[in-house]
C-alpha positions in Angstrom: 25.3 102.4 182.2 25.3 101.6 178.4 24.9 105.3 177.6 27.9 106.2 179.8 30.1 103.6 178.0 29.1 105.1 174.6 29.8 108.6 175.8 33.1 107.6 177.3 34.1 105.8 174.0 33.2 108.9 172.0 35.2 111.1 174.2 38.2 108.8 174.0 38.0 108.8 170.2 37.9 112.6 170.0 40.9 113.0 172.4 43.2 111.8 169.6 44.0 114.8 167.4 44.9 114.3 163.7 48.2 116.1 164.3 49.2 113.6 167.0 48.4 110.7 164.8 50.3 112.2 161.9 53.5 112.4 164.0 53.7 108.7 164.3 56.6 107.1 162.5 55.9 105.7 159.1 58.0 103.8 156.6 58.3 104.2 152.8 60.6 104.4 149.8 61.9 107.7 148.5 60.9 108.1 144.9 62.1 111.6 144.3 64.2 114.3 146.0 64.0 117.9 144.9 66.6 119.6 147.1 66.3 123.0 145.4 62.6 123.3 146.3 62.9 121.3 149.6 60.4 118.5 148.5 60.7 114.8 148.9 58.3 112.2 147.4 57.8 109.0 149.4 55.7 105.9 148.6 54.5 104.6 151.9 54.8 100.9 152.5 51.8 99.0 153.8 52.1 97.4 157.2 50.3 94.5 158.6 49.3 93.0 155.3 50.9 89.7 154.5 52.1 89.3 150.9 51.6 93.0 150.0 54.8 94.8 149.2 53.5 97.8 147.4 52.0 100.9 148.8 49.9 103.6 147.2 51.0 106.4 145.0 54.0 108.6 146.1 53.1 111.6 148.1 55.1 114.9 148.0 56.2 116.4 151.3 57.7 119.8 151.9 60.8 119.6 154.1 60.5 121.4 157.5 62.7 124.4 157.9 66.2 123.2 158.9 65.6 119.6 157.8 68.4 118.5 155.4 67.5 116.2 152.5 71.2 115.5 151.7 71.2 112.1 153.4 68.4 110.5 151.4 68.2 109.5 147.7 65.6 108.0 145.4 65.3 104.3 146.2 66.2 104.6 149.9 63.9 102.9 152.4 63.2 105.5 155.1 61.4 106.0 158.4 59.7 109.4 158.6 57.3 111.6 160.5 55.1 114.1 158.8 52.4 116.6 159.7 49.7 118.4 157.7 48.8 122.0 158.2 46.6 124.0 155.9 46.6 121.3 153.3 50.4 121.2 153.1 52.1 118.0 154.1 55.4 118.7 155.9 58.0 116.1 156.6 59.4 116.7 160.1 61.9 113.8 160.4 63.4 111.4 157.9 66.0 108.7 158.6 67.4 106.1 156.2 67.0 102.5 157.3 
């Protein structure tokens, strides 16, 4: 019975793909927008940590084809979704809060 639980737990952990996890909404602050090259840099905000208001370093995201960056500016707090494919992080949705 214990072996079955371990196998079931392992199968459940493997059923979540990295792409599905990457599509979850995240929050951050826009630090740079390069509309010519379709790149936006976002510093993610930490969640669930009391008293922490800084995230890590800014990450650059390539805008998905058809996604307009005209609505966001440096300093804006945003909710966004991103995916990674072939080592390139692509922002698939961005909305100003």
